[in-house]
N, C-alpha and C positions, 0 to 999 in steps of 0.2 A: 428254237427247234428247227432242224434242217427241213427243207422242203423235199417232198417226194418227187423223184424224177421218174418213178415207175408208174405211179397212178396219181398224177397231180389232181388236187381237189379245187373246184371252182365254186365261187359264190357269184351267182348271176343277180345283179341288182337292177330292178325295174322301178324307176321313179315315175310317179304318175300324179297328175292333177286333172281331175274331171275327165279321165280317159277311159271311162267304163265301156264305151262303145268298142274300143279296139283292144282293151286289156286282155280279154280271153285269147285273142289271136296271138298276142305276144307271149303270154304264159304258156299256151299250148305249144308254141314253137320251141320253147325250152324243154318242156316235158317230153317232146318228141325227139330229143337229141339221142344220137346213137351212142354217145359216151355218157355214162350215167353217174359219174362221180361228181355230183354237183348239188347245190342247194339253190332255191329261188327265194329272194327277199324282195317283196314289194313294199316300197316306201310311199305311202299315200300322203302327198304334200297338201293336206287340207281340202280334199275333194268334197264337193257338196252334191255329187251325183250318186249313182248306184255302185260305186267302186267297192264299198264294203260287202255288199250282197254278192257281187261277182266273185270276190275272193273267197267268201265263205263256202262256195261250191267246191273249192279245191281242198278244203280241209287241211290236213297236215302236210300236204304236198308243197304248200307255199307258206313261208313265214311272212306275216303281215305286221307293218308298223305304221301307225297314224301319227301325224304331227301337224302343227299349225303351219299355214302356208309360209314357206321360207325360200322358195326358189328351187329350181332343178339341181343346181350344184350342191346346195345344202342337203337336199334329199339323197343324192348319190353319196355324199360324204357320210350321212347318217347310216346308209346301208353298209358302207365299208366298215364302219365302227361295229356294226352288229354282226358282220360276216364271220364265219368260222372256217371258210376255205383258205387255202394257201394263195390262190390266185383269184383276182377280181375280174369279172366280166360285166359289161353293162348293156342294157337294152332300153331304148326309148319306147314308150308305150304304144306308139303308132307304127313301129317297125317290127321286124321279126327275123329270127335266126333261120338259116337253112339247116337241115338235119345233122350235118357233120361239122358244124361250126366249132363246137368244143372238142370234138375228136381230133380235128386237124391240128389244133393248138396243142392238145395233149400229146399227140404223136411227135410233133416237132420238139416238144420239151423232153420227151423220152430219148430222142436222138441227140439233143443238145441242151442239157439241163442248165447250162450256165448263161443262157440268154437273159438279158435284162428286162425286156418286155416283148410283147408280140402284137402284130397287127395283121390285117388281111384285106383283100379286095372285097368289094360289095357291089350290088346292083342299085342304080337309081331307078325309081319307077313310080307309078301311080298307085293309089290305094287299092285298086282292083287287081293288083299283081302284075300289071303290064310293065315290062322292063324297058326302060328308055336307053340306058347305056351302062357300061361298067366303069367304075371309078379309076381303076389302074390304067385305063387307056387315055386318061385325061391329061397326062403329063409325059414329057420326054423321059424323065427319070423312071416313071412307072413302066414305060415301054422297055427301058433298059433292064429293069428288074425282071420283067416278064421274060425277056430273052435269055436271062441268066439263070432262070429257075432250074432246079435239079429234077431228078426223076420223081420226086414227091410233090412237085409243083410248089416248092418252097425256095426261099432265098434268104441270105443273111446280109444285113447292112452293118458295117462296122463304123468306127469313129470317123475315119477319113471320108466316108460317104455322107456324113451328116450335113455338109454344106449343100448338097443337092436334095437330100431326103426331106429336110425340114420345109423348104419353100415349095416342094412338090408333093407334100403329104397327100396320100390318096386313101388313107385309112379313115375310120369313122369310130365314133363311140361304141357302136355295136360290134366292131371287129378288134377292139383294143382289149388285151389281157395284160394285167400287171400284177406282180406280187403284192399281196396286201400290205406287207411290211414296207415296201417301197412307196406305195401310195400314201400310207400314213406318214412316212418320213417326209414326203414332198408336201404334205399338208392338204392333199386331195385337190379337188377342183376349186379354183378361185371363186369365192361366193360373191364378189363385188362386180362380176361381169356376167352378162346374160348372152353375149355373143362372142364367139371365139374362145370360150373357156376350155374347149377340148384341145385346141392348138396350143393354148397357154400351158396346159398340163403336159402335153407332148413335148414341148420345147424344154420344160424343166426336167422331164424324165430323160431326154436326150443328153442334157448337160451332165447327168450322172451315169451315163451308160457307155458301154463299149461295143455291144453287139445286140442287134434287134432282129427277131425272126419275123419273116413275112410269108403268109400263105397267099400264093399268086392265083387264086381262084375265088369267085364270090362266096362269101361266108354268111352274108346277111342281106336283107332287103331294106333300103332306105326310102321311105315315102316322101315324095316331093309335094309340097303344098303351095299352091299359087298364092294363097292368102297370107303366107308367112312373111315376117318382117324383111327377110333377105330379098324377097321378091316384090313386096308391096311398097316398101320405102327403102330403096337401095342406098340413098344418100345417108340416111340415119344409120342404117346397118353398117355401112362401110366406115363411117366416123367412129362407131363404137368398136369395130374390129381393130382399127388403128390404135384407139385408146387402150384396148386390151393388150395389144402387143407392146405398146410403148411402156407399159407398166413393168415389163421384163428387162428393160434396158440396163438399169443399174445392177440388177441381180445377176446378169450374165457377163459382167465385166471380167470375172475370173473364170469363165467357162472355157473349155478347150476351143482352140482357134476354129476348127471346122464347125462347131456348134454356133459360135458367134457369127461366122460368115453366113451360115444357113439362116439364122435369125434375122440378120440385116437384109437378106434377100427376101425373106417372108414379109418383113416390114415394108420394104420397097414395093413389093407386089401389092400389098394392101393399100399403100398410098396411091399407087397407080389405079387400082380399082375404084378408089374414092374419087380420083380425078376424072375417070371416065364417067362415073355416075353424075358428077357435077356438070360435066360437059353435056350430057344428055338432058340435063335440066337447064341448059343455056347459061351456065355460070362459069365461063372459061377462066376469068381472072382468079376466082376462088379455086378452080381446078389446078392452075399453075402454082398458086400459093400452097395448096395441099401437098403437091408432089415435091416442091423444091427442097424440103429438109432431107429427102432421100439422097440428094447429091452430097450433102455434108457427111452422111452416114456411110455412103456406099458409092463414092465417085468412081465411075468406070465408063467405058465407051457405051456399054449397054444402058446404063442409067441416063446418060446424055441423050441417047436415041429415044428413050422413053419420054424424056422431057420434051424433046422436039415433037414427038407424037402428040403429047398433051397440048403443046402450044398451037399445033396445026388444027387441033380439034377433031 
């Protein structure tokens, strides 16, 4: 069945585990969307808190599915299987959408219906709504995209741009829209990883894509938690990020050249981040060993400079 370019339909999937405190804020942000051609699916991943009671207050406005605790990737994949929309959008239970998040992607699809998937900018901030920074400003490629945006504040990334797009990815789960049939064909989120699963899916999507649409203005709010693993145990988090990316190495052997280059740069950056985390923990020899494989994968003047930086500590 061909997808509608006039009024694309979205299924917004909210995976939650004991997220009753913030669930209403997330759901309300979807219900407040200026674009109304959507459904909301809440996948309760084995919560033991008041999540069912929170959802009951919404009645038929929200489709609710309860399952035994299986992890966030499994919960998102379950939501995708239940979805009726042509396009999937995702929202973490402690984050929220801005009012035009779906409208901006719908309008971009109306102008360019052949886009393979869509992303967008978002705000980093505290749970009280305080904005710390914009994601798109975090990379040189993001700044280039921002400078090239059209009168609709949108831009298009094509296959040749993938070498820069992948390692500089500034999107987020909450600003990622993908055709349901593409998501299912890709196998959804990798359920064996709990860190980096979003980048893992993005890279696999890029390997099958020719053009990606970008909204160059914040579409959602991402809550930063100081107690999260990425901040509380950076060494463990970076080790797992490298492991997640390494799992793609064989799969991408036949990928287009720009995608492979982008993947190897992303892997090199992850190795460097691991090395920096190890250095901060006074483990310089382990840091050097952690980064050295990047030279075999991606030997360049830049990678040698990164190695020297690691060696100097």
